[in-house]
N, CA, C, O and the ligand as a Tripos MOL2 file, in Angstrom:
@<TRIPOS>MOLECULE
protein
  293   291    74     0     0
PROTEIN
NO_CHARGES

@<TRIPOS>ATOM
      1 N          18.8720  -96.1490 -101.7320 N.3       1 MET1
      2 CA         18.8620  -97.3620 -100.8840 C.3       1 MET1
      3 C          19.6650  -98.4860 -101.3470 C.2       1 MET1
      4 O          19.8850  -99.4870 -100.6660 O.2       1 MET1
      5 N          20.1280  -98.2720 -102.6170 N.am      2 VAL2
      6 CA         20.8060  -99.4070 -103.2610 C.3       2 VAL2
      7 C          22.1180  -99.6390 -102.4840 C.2       2 VAL2
      8 O          22.5200 -100.7810 -102.2620 O.2       2 VAL2
      9 N          22.7830  -98.5310 -102.0710 N.am      3 ARG3
     10 CA         23.9870  -98.6990 -101.3480 C.3       3 ARG3
     11 C          23.8580  -99.4800 -100.0390 C.2       3 ARG3
     12 O          24.6420 -100.3790  -99.7320 O.2       3 ARG3
     13 N          22.7900  -99.0750  -99.2580 N.am      4 GLY4
     14 CA         22.5050  -99.7570  -98.0370 C.3       4 GLY4
     15 C          22.2340 -101.2200  -98.2190 C.2       4 GLY4
     16 O          22.6850 -102.0460  -97.4260 O.2       4 GLY4
     17 N          21.5090 -101.5450  -99.2460 N.am      5 HIS5
     18 CA         21.2400 -102.9770  -99.5580 C.3       5 HIS5
     19 C          22.5100 -103.6960  -99.8790 C.2       5 HIS5
     20 O          22.7290 -104.8190  -99.4240 O.2       5 HIS5
     21 N          23.3420 -103.0720 -100.6490 N.am      6 ALA6
     22 CA         24.6010 -103.7100 -101.0580 C.3       6 ALA6
     23 C          25.4560 -103.9740  -99.8160 C.2       6 ALA6
     24 O          26.0960 -105.0180  -99.6890 O.2       6 ALA6
     25 N          25.4470 -103.0010  -98.9120 N.am      7 LYS7
     26 CA         26.2140 -103.1750  -97.7100 C.3       7 LYS7
     27 C          25.7440 -104.3570  -96.8950 C.2       7 LYS7
     28 O          26.5200 -105.1910  -96.4300 O.2       7 LYS7
     29 N          24.4040 -104.3850  -96.7440 N.am      8 ALA8
     30 CA         23.8240 -105.4390  -95.9120 C.3       8 ALA8
     31 C          24.1540 -106.7950  -96.5640 C.2       8 ALA8
     32 O          24.4560 -107.7690  -95.8750 O.2       8 ALA8
     33 N          24.0910 -106.8350  -97.8960 N.am      9 GLU9
     34 CA         24.3890 -108.1090  -98.6040 C.3       9 GLU9
     35 C          25.8360 -108.5010  -98.4210 C.2       9 GLU9
     36 O          26.1520 -109.6780  -98.2470 O.2       9 GLU9
     37 N          26.7040 -107.5260  -98.4590 N.am     10 ALA10
     38 CA         28.1490 -107.7990  -98.3120 C.3      10 ALA10
     39 C          28.4300 -108.2800  -96.8790 C.2      10 ALA10
     40 O          29.2750 -109.1460  -96.6510 O.2      10 ALA10
     41 N          27.6910 -107.6880  -95.9170 N.am     11 GLN11
     42 CA         27.8790 -108.1550  -94.5510 C.3      11 GLN11
     43 C          27.3980 -109.6060  -94.3620 C.2      11 GLN11
     44 O          28.0200 -110.4000  -93.6560 O.2      11 GLN11
     45 N          26.2980 -109.9110  -95.0030 N.am     12 ALA12
     46 CA         25.7500 -111.2490  -94.9090 C.3      12 ALA12
     47 C          26.7460 -112.2100  -95.5710 C.2      12 ALA12
     48 O          26.9810 -113.3170  -95.0870 O.2      12 ALA12
     49 N          27.3140 -111.7640  -96.6670 N.am     13 LYS13
     50 CA         28.2830 -112.6580  -97.3580 C.3      13 LYS13
     51 C          29.5170 -112.8890  -96.5030 C.2      13 LYS13
     52 O          30.0250 -114.0050  -96.3940 O.2      13 LYS13
     53 N          29.9780 -111.8170  -95.9060 N.am     14 ASN14
     54 CA         31.1300 -111.9040  -95.0160 C.3      14 ASN14
     55 C          30.8810 -112.8470  -93.8540 C.2      14 ASN14
     56 O          31.7210 -113.6830  -93.5210 O.2      14 ASN14
     57 N          29.6810 -112.6970  -93.2250 N.am     15 ALA15
     58 CA         29.3300 -113.5350  -92.1370 C.3      15 ALA15
     59 C          29.3560 -115.0120  -92.5370 C.2      15 ALA15
     60 O          29.8550 -115.8590  -91.7960 O.2      15 ALA15
     61 N          28.8180 -115.3020  -93.7050 N.am     16 LYS16
     62 CA         28.7870 -116.6560  -94.2240 C.3      16 LYS16
     63 C          30.2320 -117.1490  -94.3790 C.2      16 LYS16
     64 O          30.5990 -118.2420  -93.9490 O.2      16 LYS16
     65 N          31.0510 -116.2580  -95.0360 N.am     17 LYS17
     66 CA         32.4140 -116.5850  -95.3600 C.3      17 LYS17
     67 C          33.1790 -116.9220  -94.1070 C.2      17 LYS17
     68 O          33.9040 -117.9150  -94.0410 O.2      17 LYS17
     69 N          32.9920 -116.0230  -93.0520 N.am     18 ASN18
     70 CA         33.6950 -116.2460  -91.8160 C.3      18 ASN18
     71 C          33.2930 -117.5090  -91.1000 C.2      18 ASN18
     72 O          34.1250 -118.1920  -90.5010 O.2      18 ASN18
     73 N          31.9760 -117.8250  -91.1670 N.am     19 ALA19
     74 CA         31.4580 -119.0290  -90.5020 C.3      19 ALA19
     75 C          32.1050 -120.2640  -91.1170 C.2      19 ALA19
     76 O          32.5050 -121.1890  -90.4110 O.2      19 ALA19
     77 N          32.2030 -120.2640  -92.4720 N.am     20 GLY20
     78 CA         32.8500 -121.4390  -93.1570 C.3      20 GLY20
     79 C          34.3020 -121.4940  -92.8270 C.2      20 GLY20
     80 O          34.8650 -122.5730  -92.6410 O.2      20 GLY20
     81 N          34.9110 -120.3620  -92.7520 N.am     21 LYS21
     82 CA         36.3470 -120.2290  -92.4410 C.3      21 LYS21
     83 C          36.6530 -120.8820  -91.1040 C.2      21 LYS21
     84 O          37.6000 -121.6520  -90.9450 O.2      21 LYS21
     85 N          35.7710 -120.5200  -90.1260 N.am     22 GLU22
     86 CA         35.9990 -121.0420  -88.7900 C.3      22 GLU22
     87 C          35.8860 -122.5320  -88.7330 C.2      22 GLU22
     88 O          36.6780 -123.1960  -88.0640 O.2      22 GLU22
     89 N          34.9110 -123.0680  -89.4260 N.am     23 LYS23
     90 CA         34.7030 -124.4850  -89.4070 C.3      23 LYS23
     91 C          35.9060 -125.1870  -90.0570 C.2      23 LYS23
     92 O          36.4000 -126.1880  -89.5390 O.2      23 LYS23
     93 N          36.3810 -124.6410  -91.2180 N.am     24 GLY24
     94 CA         37.4180 -125.2940  -91.9770 C.3      24 GLY24
     95 C          38.7890 -125.2040  -91.3020 C.2      24 GLY24
     96 O          39.6670 -126.0310  -91.5470 O.2      24 GLY24
     97 N          38.9560 -124.2030  -90.4630 N.am     25 SER25
     98 CA         40.2610 -124.0160  -89.8160 C.3      25 SER25
     99 C          40.3420 -124.6160  -88.4450 C.2      25 SER25
    100 O          41.2500 -124.3000  -87.6770 O.2      25 SER25
    101 N          39.3970 -125.4850  -88.1230 N.am     26 ASN26
    102 CA         39.3890 -126.0820  -86.7990 C.3      26 ASN26
    103 C          40.6720 -126.8470  -86.5450 C.2      26 ASN26
    104 O          41.2490 -126.7660  -85.4600 O.2      26 ASN26
    105 N          41.1140 -127.5820  -87.5370 N.am     27 LEU27
    106 CA         42.3450 -128.3930  -87.3190 C.3      27 LEU27
    107 C          43.5200 -127.4910  -87.1730 C.2      27 LEU27
    108 O          44.4160 -127.7680  -86.3770 O.2      27 LEU27
    109 N          43.5480 -126.3930  -87.9330 N.am     28 ASP28
    110 CA         44.6540 -125.4420  -87.8430 C.3      28 ASP28
    111 C          44.6450 -124.8240  -86.4690 C.2      28 ASP28
    112 O          45.6910 -124.6410  -85.8450 O.2      28 ASP28
    113 N          43.4630 -124.5070  -86.0060 N.am     29 ALA29
    114 CA         43.3230 -123.9110  -84.6480 C.3      29 ALA29
    115 C          43.8560 -124.8310  -83.5860 C.2      29 ALA29
    116 O          44.4900 -124.3920  -82.6260 O.2      29 ALA29
    117 N          43.5960 -126.1210  -83.7590 N.am     30 ILE30
    118 CA         44.1230 -127.0610  -82.7780 C.3      30 ILE30
    119 C          45.6780 -127.0780  -82.8880 C.2      30 ILE30
    120 O          46.3690 -127.0490  -81.8700 O.2      30 ILE30
    121 N          46.1960 -127.1240  -84.0820 N.am     31 LYS31
    122 CA         47.6400 -127.1640  -84.2770 C.3      31 LYS31
    123 C          48.2680 -125.9060  -83.6280 C.2      31 LYS31
    124 O          49.2530 -125.9880  -82.8940 O.2      31 LYS31
    125 N          47.6590 -124.7450  -83.9270 N.am     32 GLN32
    126 CA         48.1490 -123.4970  -83.4200 C.3      32 GLN32
    127 C          47.9430 -123.3790  -81.9230 C.2      32 GLN32
    128 O          48.5910 -122.5630  -81.2680 O.2      32 GLN32
    129 N          47.0560 -124.1780  -81.3830 N.am     33 SER33
    130 CA         46.7110 -123.9800  -79.9810 C.3      33 SER33
    131 C          47.9200 -124.4240  -79.1250 C.2      33 SER33
    132 O          48.0530 -123.9730  -77.9880 O.2      33 SER33
    133 N          48.8050 -125.3030  -79.6540 N.am     34 VAL34
    134 CA         50.0190 -125.6400  -78.8430 C.3      34 VAL34
    135 C          51.0570 -124.5480  -79.1340 C.2      34 VAL34
    136 O          52.0070 -124.7340  -79.8940 O.2      34 VAL34
    137 N          50.8250 -123.4210  -78.4970 N.am     35 ARG35
    138 CA         51.6940 -122.2930  -78.6960 C.3      35 ARG35
    139 C          52.2820 -121.8050  -77.4110 C.2      35 ARG35
    140 O          53.3020 -121.1150  -77.3790 O.2      35 ARG35
    141 N          51.6000 -122.1880  -76.3280 N.am     36 ALA36
    142 CA         52.0740 -121.6970  -75.0350 C.3      36 ALA36
    143 C          53.0690 -122.6870  -74.5290 C.2      36 ALA36
    144 O          52.7330 -123.6390  -73.8250 O.2      36 ALA36
    145 N          54.3630 -122.4400  -74.9140 N.am     37 VAL37
    146 CA         55.4150 -123.4080  -74.5380 C.3      37 VAL37
    147 C          56.0990 -122.8620  -73.2630 C.2      37 VAL37
    148 O          56.4570 -121.6860  -73.1960 O.2      37 VAL37
    149 N          56.2670 -123.7170  -72.2850 N.am     38 CYS38
    150 CA         56.9400 -123.3390  -71.0290 C.3      38 CYS38
    151 C          58.3280 -122.9660  -71.3640 C.2      38 CYS38
    152 O          59.0860 -123.7980  -71.8610 O.2      38 CYS38
    153 N          58.7180 -121.6870  -71.1030 N.am     39 PRO39
    154 CA         60.1020 -121.2250  -71.3930 C.3      39 PRO39
    155 C          61.1340 -121.8240  -70.5580 C.2      39 PRO39
    156 O          62.3230 -121.6910  -70.8460 O.2      39 PRO39
    157 N          60.7380 -122.4830  -69.5290 N.am     40 ILE40
    158 CA         61.6750 -123.0540  -68.4960 C.3      40 ILE40
    159 C          62.0930 -124.4210  -68.8850 C.2      40 ILE40
    160 O          63.2830 -124.7090  -69.0110 O.2      40 ILE40
    161 N          61.0740 -125.3160  -69.0880 N.am     41 CYS41
    162 CA         61.3510 -126.7520  -69.4110 C.3      41 CYS41
    163 C          60.9000 -127.1050  -70.8180 C.2      41 CYS41
    164 O          60.9820 -128.2640  -71.2230 O.2      41 CYS41
    165 N          60.4140 -126.0950  -71.5870 N.am     42 LYS42
    166 CA         59.9950 -126.3330  -72.9730 C.3      42 LYS42
    167 C          58.8500 -127.2690  -73.1340 C.2      42 LYS42
    168 O          58.6600 -127.8160  -74.2200 O.2      42 LYS42
    169 N          58.0780 -127.4800  -72.1120 N.am     43 THR43
    170 CA         56.8880 -128.3440  -72.2770 C.3      43 THR43
    171 C          55.7870 -127.5660  -73.0210 C.2      43 THR43
    172 O          55.3860 -126.4890  -72.5820 O.2      43 THR43
    173 N          55.3040 -128.1090  -74.1380 N.am     44 PRO44
    174 CA         54.2220 -127.4440  -74.8750 C.3      44 PRO44
    175 C          52.8760 -127.6320  -74.1520 C.2      44 PRO44
    176 O          52.5290 -128.7190  -73.6890 O.2      44 PRO44
    177 N          52.1600 -126.5400  -74.0840 N.am     45 THR45
    178 CA         50.8500 -126.5940  -73.4550 C.3      45 THR45
    179 C          49.8660 -126.0180  -74.4120 C.2      45 THR45
    180 O          50.2260 -125.1490  -75.2070 O.2      45 THR45
    181 N          48.5760 -126.4820  -74.3730 N.am     46 SER46
    182 CA         47.5770 -126.1060  -75.4010 C.3      46 SER46
    183 C          47.0070 -124.7620  -75.1110 C.2      46 SER46
    184 O          46.6840 -124.0130  -76.0330 O.2      46 SER46
    185 N          46.8710 -124.4260  -73.8410 N.am     47 THR47
    186 CA         46.2560 -123.0980  -73.5640 C.3      47 THR47
    187 C          47.0130 -122.4590  -72.4460 C.2      47 THR47
    188 O          47.7750 -123.1190  -71.7390 O.2      47 THR47
    189 N          46.7990 -121.1150  -72.2720 N.am     48 ILE48
    190 CA         47.5200 -120.4080  -71.2560 C.3      48 ILE48
    191 C          47.0840 -120.9340  -69.8660 C.2      48 ILE48
    192 O          47.8470 -120.8820  -68.9010 O.2      48 ILE48
    193 N          45.8250 -121.4450  -69.7960 N.am     49 LYS49
    194 CA         45.2850 -122.0010  -68.4970 C.3      49 LYS49
    195 C          46.1480 -123.2170  -68.1400 C.2      49 LYS49
    196 O          46.5190 -123.3790  -66.9770 O.2      49 LYS49
    197 N          46.4720 -124.0680  -69.1070 N.am     50 VAL50
    198 CA         47.2990 -125.2110  -68.9120 C.3      50 VAL50
    199 C          48.6800 -124.8270  -68.4710 C.2      50 VAL50
    200 O          49.2990 -125.4260  -67.5910 O.2      50 VAL50
    201 N          49.1250 -123.7900  -69.1390 N.am     51 LEU51
    202 CA         50.5040 -123.3290  -68.8260 C.3      51 LEU51
    203 C          50.5640 -122.7220  -67.4200 C.2      51 LEU51
    204 O          51.5740 -122.8540  -66.7290 O.2      51 LEU51
    205 N          49.4770 -122.0550  -66.9950 N.am     52 GLN52
    206 CA         49.4150 -121.4930  -65.6670 C.3      52 GLN52
    207 C          49.3930 -122.6330  -64.6360 C.2      52 GLN52
    208 O          50.0570 -122.5630  -63.6020 O.2      52 GLN52
    209 N          48.6000 -123.7030  -64.9470 N.am     53 ASP53
    210 CA         48.5860 -124.8580  -64.0760 C.3      53 ASP53
    211 C          49.9480 -125.5170  -63.9850 C.2      53 ASP53
    212 O          50.3940 -125.9350  -62.9170 O.2      53 ASP53
    213 N          50.5920 -125.5980  -65.1330 N.am     54 HIS54
    214 CA         51.9170 -126.1910  -65.2480 C.3      54 HIS54
    215 C          52.9200 -125.3610  -64.3730 C.2      54 HIS54
    216 O          53.7300 -125.9310  -63.6410 O.2      54 HIS54
    217 N          52.8470 -124.1270  -64.4620 N.am     55 TYR55
    218 CA         53.6750 -123.2140  -63.6540 C.3      55 TYR55
    219 C          53.4130 -123.4900  -62.1870 C.2      55 TYR55
    220 O          54.3400 -123.6470  -61.3920 O.2      55 TYR55
    221 N          52.1100 -123.5470  -61.8360 N.am     56 ALA56
    222 CA         51.7530 -123.7030  -60.4110 C.3      56 ALA56
    223 C          52.3150 -125.0050  -59.8820 C.2      56 ALA56
    224 O          52.7440 -125.0510  -58.7280 O.2      56 ALA56
    225 N          52.3330 -126.0410  -60.6540 N.am     57 SER57
    226 CA         52.7910 -127.3020  -60.1620 C.3      57 SER57
    227 C          54.3000 -127.5470  -60.3560 C.2      57 SER57
    228 O          54.9340 -128.1900  -59.5210 O.2      57 SER57
    229 N          54.8630 -127.0410  -61.4420 N.am     58 LYS58
    230 CA         56.2450 -127.2780  -61.7530 C.3      58 LYS58
    231 C          57.1650 -126.1290  -61.3360 C.2      58 LYS58
    232 O          58.2690 -126.3550  -60.8420 O.2      58 LYS58
    233 N          56.7240 -124.9650  -61.5300 N.am     59 HIS59
    234 CA         57.5640 -123.7770  -61.2550 C.3      59 HIS59
    235 C          56.7760 -122.7830  -60.3540 C.2      59 HIS59
    236 O          56.4980 -121.6550  -60.7620 O.2      59 HIS59
    237 N          56.4410 -123.2040  -59.1870 N.am     60 PRO60
    238 CA         55.5690 -122.3560  -58.3510 C.3      60 PRO60
    239 C          56.2270 -120.9640  -57.9850 C.2      60 PRO60
    240 O          55.5380 -120.0040  -57.6400 O.2      60 PRO60
    241 N          57.5570 -120.9190  -58.0800 N.am     61 LYS61
    242 CA         58.1950 -119.6400  -57.7480 C.3      61 LYS61
    243 C          58.2760 -118.7200  -58.9270 C.2      61 LYS61
    244 O          58.6490 -117.5590  -58.7560 O.2      61 LYS61
    245 N          57.9350 -119.1880  -60.1680 N.am     62 GLU62
    246 CA         58.0240 -118.3740  -61.3330 C.3      62 GLU62
    247 C          56.6120 -117.8340  -61.6720 C.2      62 GLU62
    248 O          55.5810 -118.3340  -61.2210 O.2      62 GLU62
    249 N          56.6530 -116.8120  -62.4730 N.am     63 THR63
    250 CA         55.3050 -116.2470  -62.9440 C.3      63 THR63
    251 C          55.2980 -116.4690  -64.4480 C.2      63 THR63
    252 O          56.3250 -116.4460  -65.1260 O.2      63 THR63
    253 N          54.0600 -116.6890  -64.9340 N.am     64 VAL64
    254 CA         53.8920 -116.9130  -66.3760 C.3      64 VAL64
    255 C          54.1980 -115.6330  -67.1260 C.2      64 VAL64
    256 O          53.6400 -114.5790  -66.8220 O.2      64 VAL64
    257 N          55.1240 -115.7270  -68.1490 N.am     65 PRO65
    258 CA         55.5540 -114.4500  -68.8410 C.3      65 PRO65
    259 C          54.4110 -113.8980  -69.5790 C.2      65 PRO65
    260 O          53.5380 -114.6430  -70.0260 O.2      65 PRO65
    261 N          54.3770 -112.5400  -69.7350 N.am     66 ALA66
    262 CA         53.2950 -111.8170  -70.4070 C.3      66 ALA66
    263 C          53.2890 -112.1860  -71.8420 C.2      66 ALA66
    264 O          52.2350 -112.1330  -72.4760 O.2      66 ALA66
    265 N          54.4580 -112.5750  -72.4210 N.am     67 ASP67
    266 CA         54.4780 -112.8950  -73.8430 C.3      67 ASP67
    267 C          53.5920 -114.0840  -74.1160 C.2      67 ASP67
    268 O          52.9400 -114.1090  -75.1600 O.2      67 ASP67
    269 N          53.5270 -115.0580  -73.2570 N.am     68 ASN68
    270 CA         52.7660 -116.2090  -73.4360 C.3      68 ASN68
    271 C          51.2440 -115.9600  -73.2580 C.2      68 ASN68
    272 O          50.3730 -116.6030  -73.8440 O.2      68 ASN68
    273 N          51.0390 -114.9970  -72.4210 N.am     69 LEU69
    274 CA         49.5750 -114.6090  -72.2710 C.3      69 LEU69
    275 C          48.9710 -114.0860  -73.4980 C.2      69 LEU69
    276 O          47.7790 -114.2640  -73.7490 O.2      69 LEU69
    277 N          49.7940 -113.4210  -74.2960 N.am     70 GLY70
    278 CA         49.3060 -112.8600  -75.5270 C.3      70 GLY70
    279 C          49.0200 -113.8930  -76.6060 C.2      70 GLY70
    280 O          48.2820 -113.6170  -77.5520 O.2      70 GLY70
    281 N          49.5710 -115.0240  -76.4740 N.am     71 LEU71
    282 CA         49.4320 -116.0860  -77.5100 C.3      71 LEU71
    283 C          48.0120 -116.6390  -77.6150 C.2      71 LEU71
    284 O          47.6440 -117.2070  -78.6430 O.2      71 LEU71
    285 N          47.2200 -116.4780  -76.5680 N.am     72 THR72
    286 CA         45.9290 -117.1210  -76.5390 C.3      72 THR72
    287 C          44.8620 -116.2190  -77.2810 C.2      72 THR72
    288 O          43.7410 -116.6510  -77.5480 O.2      72 THR72
    289 N          45.2580 -115.0050  -77.5800 N.am     73 LYS73
    290 CA         44.2810 -114.1060  -78.1750 C.3      73 LYS73
    291 C          44.1570 -114.3870  -79.6480 C.2      73 LYS73
    292 O          43.3770 -113.7300  -80.3380 O.2      73 LYS73
    293 ZN         57.9160 -125.8800  -67.2280 Zn       74 ZN74
@<TRIPOS>BOND
     1     1     2 1
     2     2     3 1
     3     3     4 2
     4     3     5 am
     5     5     6 1
     6     6     7 1
     7     7     8 2
     8     7     9 am
     9     9    10 1
    10    10    11 1
    11    11    12 2
    12    11    13 am
    13    13    14 1
    14    14    15 1
    15    15    16 2
    16    15    17 am
    17    17    18 1
    18    18    19 1
    19    19    20 2
    20    19    21 am
    21    21    22 1
    22    22    23 1
    23    23    24 2
    24    23    25 am
    25    25    26 1
    26    26    27 1
    27    27    28 2
    28    27    29 am
    29    29    30 1
    30    30    31 1
    31    31    32 2
    32    31    33 am
    33    33    34 1
    34    34    35 1
    35    35    36 2
    36    35    37 am
    37    37    38 1
    38    38    39 1
    39    39    40 2
    40    39    41 am
    41    41    42 1
    42    42    43 1
    43    43    44 2
    44    43    45 am
    45    45    46 1
    46    46    47 1
    47    47    48 2
    48    47    49 am
    49    49    50 1
    50    50    51 1
    51    51    52 2
    52    51    53 am
    53    53    54 1
    54    54    55 1
    55    55    56 2
    56    55    57 am
    57    57    58 1
    58    58    59 1
    59    59    60 2
    60    59    61 am
    61    61    62 1
    62    62    63 1
    63    63    64 2
    64    63    65 am
    65    65    66 1
    66    66    67 1
    67    67    68 2
    68    67    69 am
    69    69    70 1
    70    70    71 1
    71    71    72 2
    72    71    73 am
    73    73    74 1
    74    74    75 1
    75    75    76 2
    76    75    77 am
    77    77    78 1
    78    78    79 1
    79    79    80 2
    80    79    81 am
    81    81    82 1
    82    82    83 1
    83    83    84 2
    84    83    85 am
    85    85    86 1
    86    86    87 1
    87    87    88 2
    88    87    89 am
    89    89    90 1
    90    90    91 1
    91    91    92 2
    92    91    93 am
    93    93    94 1
    94    94    95 1
    95    95    96 2
    96    95    97 am
    97    97    98 1
    98    98    99 1
    99    99   100 2
   100    99   101 am
   101   101   102 1
   102   102   103 1
   103   103   104 2
   104   103   105 am
   105   105   106 1
   106   106   107 1
   107   107   108 2
   108   107   109 am
   109   109   110 1
   110   110   111 1
   111   111   112 2
   112   111   113 am
   113   113   114 1
   114   114   115 1
   115   115   116 2
   116   115   117 am
   117   117   118 1
   118   118   119 1
   119   119   120 2
   120   119   121 am
   121   121   122 1
   122   122   123 1
   123   123   124 2
   124   123   125 am
   125   125   126 1
   126   126   127 1
   127   127   128 2
   128   127   129 am
   129   129   130 1
   130   130   131 1
   131   131   132 2
   132   131   133 am
   133   133   134 1
   134   134   135 1
   135   135   136 2
   136   135   137 am
   137   137   138 1
   138   138   139 1
   139   139   140 2
   140   139   141 am
   141   141   142 1
   142   142   143 1
   143   143   144 2
   144   143   145 am
   145   145   146 1
   146   146   147 1
   147   147   148 2
   148   147   149 am
   149   149   150 1
   150   150   151 1
   151   151   152 2
   152   151   153 am
   153   153   154 1
   154   154   155 1
   155   155   156 2
   156   155   157 am
   157   157   158 1
   158   158   159 1
   159   159   160 2
   160   159   161 am
   161   161   162 1
   162   162   163 1
   163   163   164 2
   164   163   165 am
   165   165   166 1
   166   166   167 1
   167   167   168 2
   168   167   169 am
   169   169   170 1
   170   170   171 1
   171   171   172 2
   172   171   173 am
   173   173   174 1
   174   174   175 1
   175   175   176 2
   176   175   177 am
   177   177   178 1
   178   178   179 1
   179   179   180 2
   180   179   181 am
   181   181   182 1
   182   182   183 1
   183   183   184 2
   184   183   185 am
   185   185   186 1
   186   186   187 1
   187   187   188 2
   188   187   189 am
   189   189   190 1
   190   190   191 1
   191   191   192 2
   192   191   193 am
   193   193   194 1
   194   194   195 1
   195   195   196 2
   196   195   197 am
   197   197   198 1
   198   198   199 1
   199   199   200 2
   200   199   201 am
   201   201   202 1
   202   202   203 1
   203   203   204 2
   204   203   205 am
   205   205   206 1
   206   206   207 1
   207   207   208 2
   208   207   209 am
   209   209   210 1
   210   210   211 1
   211   211   212 2
   212   211   213 am
   213   213   214 1
   214   214   215 1
   215   215   216 2
   216   215   217 am
   217   217   218 1
   218   218   219 1
   219   219   220 2
   220   219   221 am
   221   221   222 1
   222   222   223 1
   223   223   224 2
   224   223   225 am
   225   225   226 1
   226   226   227 1
   227   227   228 2
   228   227   229 am
   229   229   230 1
   230   230   231 1
   231   231   232 2
   232   231   233 am
   233   233   234 1
   234   234   235 1
   235   235   236 2
   236   235   237 am
   237   237   238 1
   238   238   239 1
   239   239   240 2
   240   239   241 am
   241   241   242 1
   242   242   243 1
   243   243   244 2
   244   243   245 am
   245   245   246 1
   246   246   247 1
   247   247   248 2
   248   247   249 am
   249   249   250 1
   250   250   251 1
   251   251   252 2
   252   251   253 am
   253   253   254 1
   254   254   255 1
   255   255   256 2
   256   255   257 am
   257   257   258 1
   258   258   259 1
   259   259   260 2
   260   259   261 am
   261   261   262 1
   262   262   263 1
   263   263   264 2
   264   263   265 am
   265   265   266 1
   266   266   267 1
   267   267   268 2
   268   267   269 am
   269   269   270 1
   270   270   271 1
   271   271   272 2
   272   271   273 am
   273   273   274 1
   274   274   275 1
   275   275   276 2
   276   275   277 am
   277   277   278 1
   278   278   279 1
   279   279   280 2
   280   279   281 am
   281   281   282 1
   282   282   283 1
   283   283   284 2
   284   283   285 am
   285   285   286 1
   286   286   287 1
   287   287   288 2
   288   287   289 am
   289   289   290 1
   290   290   291 1
   291   291   292 2
@<TRIPOS>SUBSTRUCTURE
     1 MET1         2 RESIDUE 1 A MET
     2 VAL2         6 RESIDUE 1 A VAL
     3 ARG3        10 RESIDUE 1 A ARG
     4 GLY4        14 RESIDUE 1 A GLY
     5 HIS5        18 RESIDUE 1 A HIS
     6 ALA6        22 RESIDUE 1 A ALA
     7 LYS7        26 RESIDUE 1 A LYS
     8 ALA8        30 RESIDUE 1 A ALA
     9 GLU9        34 RESIDUE 1 A GLU
    10 ALA10       38 RESIDUE 1 A ALA
    11 GLN11       42 RESIDUE 1 A GLN
    12 ALA12       46 RESIDUE 1 A ALA
    13 LYS13       50 RESIDUE 1 A LYS
    14 ASN14       54 RESIDUE 1 A ASN
    15 ALA15       58 RESIDUE 1 A ALA
    16 LYS16       62 RESIDUE 1 A LYS
    17 LYS17       66 RESIDUE 1 A LYS
    18 ASN18       70 RESIDUE 1 A ASN
    19 ALA19       74 RESIDUE 1 A ALA
    20 GLY20       78 RESIDUE 1 A GLY
    21 LYS21       82 RESIDUE 1 A LYS
    22 GLU22       86 RESIDUE 1 A GLU
    23 LYS23       90 RESIDUE 1 A LYS
    24 GLY24       94 RESIDUE 1 A GLY
    25 SER25       98 RESIDUE 1 A SER
    26 ASN26      102 RESIDUE 1 A ASN
    27 LEU27      106 RESIDUE 1 A LEU
    28 ASP28      110 RESIDUE 1 A ASP
    29 ALA29      114 RESIDUE 1 A ALA
    30 ILE30      118 RESIDUE 1 A ILE
    31 LYS31      122 RESIDUE 1 A LYS
    32 GLN32      126 RESIDUE 1 A GLN
    33 SER33      130 RESIDUE 1 A SER
    34 VAL34      134 RESIDUE 1 A VAL
    35 ARG35      138 RESIDUE 1 A ARG
    36 ALA36      142 RESIDUE 1 A ALA
    37 VAL37      146 RESIDUE 1 A VAL
    38 CYS38      150 RESIDUE 1 A CYS
    39 PRO39      154 RESIDUE 1 A PRO
    40 ILE40      158 RESIDUE 1 A ILE
    41 CYS41      162 RESIDUE 1 A CYS
    42 LYS42      166 RESIDUE 1 A LYS
    43 THR43      170 RESIDUE 1 A THR
    44 PRO44      174 RESIDUE 1 A PRO
    45 THR45      178 RESIDUE 1 A THR
    46 SER46      182 RESIDUE 1 A SER
    47 THR47      186 RESIDUE 1 A THR
    48 ILE48      190 RESIDUE 1 A ILE
    49 LYS49      194 RESIDUE 1 A LYS
    50 VAL50      198 RESIDUE 1 A VAL
    51 LEU51      202 RESIDUE 1 A LEU
    52 GLN52      206 RESIDUE 1 A GLN
    53 ASP53      210 RESIDUE 1 A ASP
    54 HIS54      214 RESIDUE 1 A HIS
    55 TYR55      218 RESIDUE 1 A TYR
    56 ALA56      222 RESIDUE 1 A ALA
    57 SER57      226 RESIDUE 1 A SER
    58 LYS58      230 RESIDUE 1 A LYS
    59 HIS59      234 RESIDUE 1 A HIS
    60 PRO60      238 RESIDUE 1 A PRO
    61 LYS61      242 RESIDUE 1 A LYS
    62 GLU62      246 RESIDUE 1 A GLU
    63 THR63      250 RESIDUE 1 A THR
    64 VAL64      254 RESIDUE 1 A VAL
    65 PRO65      258 RESIDUE 1 A PRO
    66 ALA66      262 RESIDUE 1 A ALA
    67 ASP67      266 RESIDUE 1 A ASP
    68 ASN68      270 RESIDUE 1 A ASN
    69 LEU69      274 RESIDUE 1 A LEU
    70 GLY70      278 RESIDUE 1 A GLY
    71 LEU71      282 RESIDUE 1 A LEU
    72 THR72      286 RESIDUE 1 A THR
    73 LYS73      290 RESIDUE 1 A LYS
    74 ZN74       293 GROUP 0 **** ****
């Protein structure tokens, strides 16, 4: 049962580590959030939702490229 215990402990450690990581990288996440740039007029948008709204209002005849959709993941 030692192995099982060690595994559980490692998982708890990892969970703690990840939680701290998420908190600490909030600023980085915000910086990285400006990644969906309009390929047509180069306007930076924070989320794909904003980019979609931007397309709807500025480029209604264009469709949001699939490449940008992947950036939000
Ligand atoms: Zn645009």
